[in-house]
C-alpha positions in Angstrom: 208.9 70.8 20.3 212.2 70.2 22.1 210.7 67.3 24.2 210.3 65.1 21.1 213.6 63.2 20.7 215.0 61.6 17.5 213.9 57.9 17.1 212.7 57.7 20.7 212.3 53.9 20.6 216.0 53.1 19.9 217.7 51.1 22.6 214.5 50.3 24.5 214.0 46.6 24.9 211.5 46.2 27.8 208.0 46.1 26.2 206.3 47.9 29.1 208.9 50.7 29.0 208.7 50.9 25.3 204.9 51.3 25.4 205.2 54.0 28.1 207.7 56.0 26.1 205.5 55.6 23.0 202.5 57.0 24.8 204.5 59.9 26.1 205.6 60.6 22.6 202.0 60.6 21.3 201.1 63.1 23.9 204.0 65.4 23.0 203.2 65.1 19.3 199.5 66.0 19.9 200.6 69.1 21.8 203.0 70.1 19.1 200.3 69.9 16.5 197.8 71.8 18.6 200.4 74.6 19.1 202.0 74.7 15.6 200.0 72.6 13.3 201.1 69.4 11.5 204.6 69.0 10.1 206.5 66.2 8.5 208.8 65.9 11.6 206.0 65.5 14.0 204.1 63.1 11.8 207.2 60.9 11.5 207.4 60.9 15.3 203.7 60.0 15.4 204.3 57.1 13.0 207.2 55.8 15.1 205.2 55.9 18.3 202.3 54.0 16.7 204.8 51.5 15.3 206.1 51.0 18.8 202.6 50.4 20.0 202.1 47.8 17.2 199.5 49.8 15.4 200.8 49.5 11.8 197.7 51.1 10.2 198.0 54.3 12.2 201.7 54.3 11.7 201.4 53.9 8.0 198.9 56.7 7.7 201.3 59.1 9.6 204.4 58.1 7.6 202.4 58.5 4.3 201.2 62.0 5.3 204.7 63.0 6.4 206.1 61.9 3.0 203.6 64.2 1.3 204.1 67.2 3.6 207.9 67.0 3.6 210.0 69.0 1.3 211.1 66.9 -1.7 214.5 65.3 -1.0 214.5 66.3 2.6 215.7 64.2 5.6 212.1 64.0 6.9 210.8 62.7 3.5 213.5 60.0 3.5 212.7 59.2 7.1 209.0 58.7 6.2 209.9 56.4 3.3 212.1 54.4 5.7 209.1 54.0 8.0 206.7 53.0 5.2 209.2 50.4 3.8 209.8 48.9 7.2 206.0 48.6 7.9 205.6 46.8 4.5 207.8 43.9 5.6 206.3 40.6 4.6 204.5 42.2 1.6 207.2 42.0 -1.0 205.3 43.6 -3.9 204.4 46.5 -1.7 208.0 46.9 -0.5 209.2 46.9 -4.1 206.6 49.6 -5.1 207.6 51.8 -2.1 211.3 51.4 -2.7 211.0 52.3 -6.4 209.1 55.5 -5.4 211.7 56.3 -2.9 214.8 55.8 -5.1 213.3 58.3 -7.6 214.0 60.9 -5.0 216.9 59.2 -3.1 218.6 57.1 -5.8 221.7 56.1 -3.7 220.1 55.6 -0.2 221.7 52.4 0.9 219.0 51.1 3.3 216.3 51.5 0.6 218.5 49.9 -2.1 219.2 46.9 0.2 215.6 46.3 1.0 214.7 46.6 -2.7 217.4 44.1 -3.6 216.2 41.6 -0.9 212.6 41.9 -1.9 213.5 41.3 -5.6 215.6 38.3 -4.6 212.8 36.7 -2.7 210.5 37.4 -5.6 212.9 35.5 -7.9 214.1 38.6 -9.8 217.8 37.6 -9.4 219.2 39.9 -12.1 217.4 43.0 -10.8 218.3 42.0 -7.2 222.0 41.8 -8.2 221.9 45.2 -9.8 220.3 46.7 -6.7 223.0 45.2 -4.5 225.6 46.4 -6.9 224.3 50.0 -6.7 224.1 49.8 -2.9 227.7 48.6 -2.6 229.3 50.8 -5.2 227.3 54.0 -4.8 225.1 53.7 -1.7 225.1 56.4 1.0 223.9 56.3 4.6 222.2 59.4 5.9 224.0 60.3 9.1 220.9 61.6 10.9 218.7 58.5 10.3 218.8 55.2 12.0 220.3 52.3 10.0 221.4 48.8 10.6 225.0 48.5 11.8 227.6 47.3 9.2 225.1 48.0 6.3 227.9 48.4 3.8 229.3 45.1 4.9 225.9 43.6 4.4 225.6 45.1 0.9 229.0 43.7 -0.1 228.2 40.2 1.2 224.8 40.1 -0.4 226.1 41.4 -3.7 228.8 38.8 -3.7 226.3 36.1 -2.9 224.1 37.0 -5.8 227.1 37.0 -8.1 228.0 33.5 -6.9 224.4 32.4 -7.4 224.8 33.4 -11.0 228.1 31.4 -11.2 230.1 34.7 -11.4 232.5 33.5 -8.7 235.5 35.5 -9.8 233.5 38.7 -9.7 232.2 37.8 -6.2 235.8 37.3 -5.0 236.7 40.8 -6.4 233.8 42.4 -4.5 234.7 40.8 -1.2 238.4 41.5 -1.7 237.6 45.1 -2.4 235.4 45.3 0.7 238.1 43.6 2.8 240.8 46.0 1.6 238.5 48.9 2.5 238.5 47.8 6.1 235.2 45.8 6.1 236.8 42.8 7.9 233.9 41.3 9.8 234.0 37.6 10.5 231.0 37.0 8.2 232.7 38.7 5.2 236.0 36.9 5.8 234.2 33.6 6.1 232.4 34.2 2.8 235.6 35.1 1.0 237.3 32.1 2.5 234.6 29.8 1.2 235.0 31.3 -2.3 238.7 30.8 -2.2 238.3 27.2 -1.3 235.7 26.7 -4.1 238.1 28.1 -6.6 241.1 26.1 -5.3 243.1 29.2 -4.3 245.1 27.4 -1.5 247.6 30.2 -0.7 245.0 32.9 -0.3 242.6 30.7 1.7 245.3 29.5 4.1 246.5 33.0 4.6 243.0 34.5 5.1 241.9 31.9 7.7 244.3 33.5 10.2 242.0 36.5 10.3 239.1 34.4 11.6 238.4 34.2 15.4 239.6 30.7 15.7 241.5 29.1 18.6 245.1 28.3 18.0 244.5 24.6 18.6 241.8 24.6 15.9 243.8 26.6 13.3 246.1 23.8 12.0 243.3 21.2 11.5 241.2 23.9 9.7 244.1 24.8 7.5 244.5 21.1 6.6 240.7 21.0 5.8 241.1 24.1 3.6 244.0 22.5 1.7 241.8 19.4 1.2 238.9 21.6 0.0 241.1 23.3 -2.6 242.2 19.9 -3.9 238.5 18.9 -4.1 237.9 21.9 -6.3 240.6 20.5 -8.6 239.1 16.9 -8.3 242.2 15.4 -6.8 240.2 13.1 -4.7 242.9 10.9 -3.1 245.1 13.8 -2.1 242.1 15.8 -0.9 240.9 12.8 1.2 244.3 12.5 2.9 244.2 16.2 4.0 240.6 16.1 5.0 240.8 12.9 7.0 243.8 14.3 8.8 241.8 17.4 9.7 238.8 15.4 10.7 240.8 13.1 13.0 242.5 16.1 14.5 239.1 17.4 15.6 238.1 19.8 12.8 234.3 20.1 12.8 234.1 23.0 10.4 231.6 22.8 7.5 234.5 23.1 5.1 235.9 19.8 6.4 232.5 18.0 6.6 231.4 19.2 3.1 234.5 18.4 1.2 235.2 15.1 2.9 231.7 14.1 2.1 232.3 15.1 -1.6 235.4 13.0 -1.6 233.7 9.9 -0.3 230.8 10.3 -2.7 233.2 10.8 -5.6 235.1 7.7 -4.7 231.7 5.8 -4.2 232.4 5.3 -0.5 228.7 5.9 0.2 228.7 4.4 3.7 231.6 6.5 4.8 229.8 9.6 3.4 226.6 8.8 5.3 228.4 8.1 8.6 230.2 11.4 8.2 227.1 13.4 7.4 225.3 11.8 10.4 228.1 13.2 12.6 227.8 16.5 10.8 224.1 16.6 11.7 224.8 15.7 15.3 227.2 18.7 15.5 224.8 21.1 13.7 221.3 19.8 13.8 220.0 22.9 11.9 222.3 22.6 9.0 220.3 22.6 5.8 223.4 21.9 3.9 224.1 18.7 5.9 220.5 17.6 5.3 220.9 18.2 1.5 224.1 16.1 1.6 222.3 13.3 3.4 219.6 13.2 0.7 222.3 13.3 -2.0 224.1 10.4 -0.3 221.0 8.3 -0.1 220.3 8.9 -3.8 223.9 8.2 -4.6 223.6 4.9 -2.8 220.6 3.8 -4.8 222.4 4.8 -8.0 225.5 3.0 -7.0 223.6 -0.2 -6.6 222.0 0.3 -10.1 225.4 1.0 -11.6 227.0 -2.2 -10.0 224.1 -4.3 -11.3 224.5 -2.7 -14.8 228.3 -3.5 -14.8 227.6 -7.0 -13.6 225.2 -7.6 -16.5 227.6 -6.1 -19.0 230.4 -8.3 -17.7 228.2 -11.4 -17.8 227.6 -10.6 -21.5 231.1 -9.8 -22.8 233.1 -11.9 -20.3 235.2 -8.9 -19.1 236.6 -8.7 -15.6 234.2 -6.9 -13.1 237.0 -4.9 -11.6 236.9 -1.2 -12.5 239.0 1.8 -11.9 237.2 4.1 -9.4 239.3 7.1 -10.5 238.3 6.6 -14.1 234.6 6.5 -13.1 234.8 9.5 -10.8 236.3 11.6 -13.5 232.8 11.6 -15.1 231.1 12.5 -11.9 229.9 16.1 -12.0 230.3 17.9 -8.7 228.8 21.4 -8.7 229.9 23.8 -6.0 227.6 26.8 -5.2 228.2 29.3 -2.4 225.1 30.3 -0.2 226.5 33.4 1.8 223.7 34.5 3.6 223.5 31.3 5.5 227.0 30.0 5.0 228.5 27.9 2.1 226.5 25.2 0.4 227.4 22.5 -2.1 225.0 20.5 -4.1 226.2 17.1 -5.3 224.6 15.4 -8.2 225.2 12.6 -10.6 224.1 12.1 -14.1 
């Protein structure tokens, strides 16, 4: 029936208007079935209308029947699978099961592959999740007639790179993001993720060049570049040099996470715990929701406790052997393990630990 549009609920935000359109759609679908009998196309519309009316059980039944009636490999069968997978949100095992069934018929459908990868990630199946994101990024296709999230390929690239970073495969993650960037996927989120990886790897030239692509005010650009230089020096554990760059950036007004994170690392590495805690408190005042800042505060508190224990231990040793209690902070910090790990979905994250 010509009166049934494609994905009729797209672009409708007002709930009353959405409900009205959905009810009209149900009426049109019922008339279509009365005149011509059930078809996959009409059942998919039925499912979308019930979904708009927040009736997931009825919607699921319609999408399931549409998938069965549709010709194998057809657009309507794929559309039905999209509906079923979407309605299974929150039930990870169910989503995985549906996605695996769908990719038997549609092995390179990018939306299905991305949902599968996300569900596997949340279930702790990191290797399988990485493989799914890899397939989505390298081979995934988007059906031009079906609705999909904007910038889905950008999403697949960033998630694939994040999973590689999570597995300490940082060089591969950089290659993925560089490839995506060269192909024209130059969103702020992708550029930021690539920038964070460059800083983590100490690639100063690439990082300072790339930062110019971010939507940053000219007045903020110079302090941010100084923070990036400091962050790259942190990656090489040149604490004193890094501190000079980072403090310059901070005093110049840089409030980027790159500055906060790496200056906090410097202070902790140099056992300036109070400076680190004061800095992190400021970080939390700037971004109260930052989980990374909260993690750093917890690490700084633990570090403070450990520092007291270490000072007491050194005092006891010196009392025993008569040596001077003065120590070389640089010598001590060379044994301090600082582990950097990128968390791209939510922005960069660094865990600081001491053994």
